[in-house]
C-alpha positions in Angstrom: 10.4 6.9 11.2 9.6 10.3 12.8 13.3 10.9 13.5 14.0 10.3 9.8 11.2 12.5 8.8 12.6 15.2 11.0 15.9 15.0 9.2 14.2 15.3 5.8 12.1 18.2 7.1 15.3 20.0 8.2 14.5 19.6 11.9 11.0 21.1 11.8 9.0 19.7 14.6 5.5 19.1 13.1 4.5 16.4 10.8 1.4 18.3 9.6 2.2 22.0 9.5 0.9 24.9 7.6 3.5 25.6 4.9 2.7 29.4 5.1 3.1 29.8 8.8 5.3 26.9 9.9 2.9 26.3 12.7 1.0 23.0 13.3 -2.5 22.6 11.9 -4.9 22.7 14.8 -7.6 20.7 13.0 -6.5 18.0 10.5 -10.0 17.8 9.2 -9.8 21.3 7.8 -6.4 20.6 6.2 -7.6 17.3 4.8 -10.7 18.9 3.2 -8.5 21.7 1.8 -6.1 19.1 0.3 -9.0 17.2 -1.3 -10.5 20.3 -2.7 -7.2 21.5 -4.2 -6.5 18.2 -5.8 -10.0 17.5 -7.0 -10.4 14.3 -5.1 -13.9 13.5 -4.0 -15.3 11.0 -1.5 -12.0 10.1 0.2 -11.7 9.9 4.0 -8.4 10.2 5.9 -9.1 6.7 7.3 -9.1 5.3 3.7 -5.3 5.8 3.7 -5.2 3.0 6.3 -7.0 0.7 3.9 -4.7 1.6 1.1 -1.7 0.8 3.2 -3.0 -2.6 4.2 -4.0 -3.6 0.6 -0.7 -2.5 -0.9 1.2 -4.2 1.8 -0.4 -7.5 1.0 -0.3 -7.0 -2.8 3.5 -6.5 -2.4 4.2 -9.7 -0.5 3.4 -8.7 3.1 1.9 -11.1 5.5 -1.2 -10.9 7.7 0.7 -11.2 11.0 3.1 -8.3 10.2 0.2 -6.2 8.9 -1.7 -6.9 12.1 1.3 -5.7 14.1 1.9 -2.5 12.1 -1.9 -1.7 11.9 -2.3 -2.1 15.6 -5.1 -4.7 15.3 -5.6 -6.7 18.4 -7.6 -9.4 16.6 -6.3 -11.1 13.5 -9.9 -11.4 12.2 -9.8 -7.6 11.7 -6.6 -7.9 9.6 -7.9 -10.9 7.7 -10.5 -8.6 5.9 -7.6 -7.7 3.7 -6.7 -11.3 2.8 -8.3 -10.9 -0.7 -5.5 -8.6 -1.6 -3.0 -11.2 -0.4 -4.6 -13.7 -2.8 -4.4 -11.2 -5.6 -0.7 -10.6 -4.9 0.0 -14.3 -5.0 -1.9 -14.7 -8.3 0.3 -11.9 -9.8 3.4 -13.6 -8.5 2.5 -16.9 -10.1 1.4 -15.3 -13.4 4.6 -13.5 -13.7 6.7 -16.7 -13.5 8.9 -17.1 -16.5 11.5 -19.8 -17.3 14.0 -17.4 -18.9 15.0 -15.6 -22.0 16.6 -16.7 -25.3 17.6 -14.1 -27.8 15.3 -11.5 -26.2 12.3 -13.8 -26.3 10.6 -14.9 -23.1 10.5 -18.7 -22.7 7.3 -19.9 -21.1 6.5 -23.2 -19.5 5.4 -25.7 -22.2 1.8 -26.7 -21.9 0.9 -30.4 -21.7 -0.7 -31.8 -24.8 -3.9 -33.6 -24.3 -4.4 -37.0 -25.9 -7.5 -37.1 -28.0 -9.1 -40.2 -28.9 
């Protein structure tokens, strides 16, 4: 991934660099606070990006074992904290199920009629 990033960045060496000087930031906390201030974002930690990645991974069909591996968690119980997002992703998948289309109209599964009596 870093090799590809280097190509995109035209061979520049640093992932986090000062755009004015081209030199690496020496303290990412300062850069992070500056970024939040410039964008008007409040109460957001750099570590929160890790939580976003995990949640979006599971919402988009990822699995816990792969997420455990990419996150570097040694214990699956740590990764399983994100299982709620996986359940939400499955719910979205099921709710998006459609039979097909006819003349531009979506055909949905017929509901069973209940007998009254």
